[in-house]
C-alpha positions as CSV (number, residue, x, y, z in Angstrom):
1,M,-19.8,168.3,20.6
2,G,-18.1,165.2,22.2
3,T,-15.5,165.4,19.5
4,V,-14.4,169.0,20.6
5,F,-13.7,167.5,24.4
6,V,-12.0,164.4,22.9
7,G,-9.9,166.8,20.7
8,G,-9.2,169.2,23.4
9,G,-8.2,166.4,25.8
10,V,-5.8,164.8,22.9
11,I,-4.2,168.5,22.4
12,L,-3.9,168.8,26.1
13,V,-2.0,165.6,26.7
14,I,0.5,166.4,23.7
15,F,0.9,169.8,24.9
16,L,1.9,168.2,28.5
17,A,4.2,165.5,26.8
18,V,6.1,168.1,24.7
19,R,6.2,170.5,27.8
20,S,7.8,167.8,30.0
21,I,10.3,166.9,27.3
22,Y,11.3,170.4,26.8
23,K,11.9,170.8,30.8
24,D,13.9,167.7,31.0
25,K,16.2,168.9,27.9
26,K,16.5,172.2,29.6
27,S,17.6,170.8,33.1
28,G,19.9,168.4,31.3
29,K,18.1,165.2,32.1
30,A,17.5,164.1,28.8
31,C,20.0,162.6,26.3
32,S,20.1,164.1,23.1
33,G,22.0,161.4,21.1
34,Q,25.4,162.8,22.5
35,C,26.1,160.3,25.2
36,G,29.6,161.4,25.7
37,G,28.0,164.5,27.4
38,C,25.5,162.8,29.8
39,K,25.7,159.9,32.4
40,G,23.5,156.7,32.0
41,C,22.8,156.6,28.3
42,H,22.3,153.6,26.4
């Protein structure tokens, strides 16, 4: 039973991280490797 809760927690953390990255890319905050198009890359 504990394994189910731990697995659910891991899945939730991964989901939140992916959602955060997606929102950053959508709003133009993330650098996608093309540093000519963004400010403050590398």
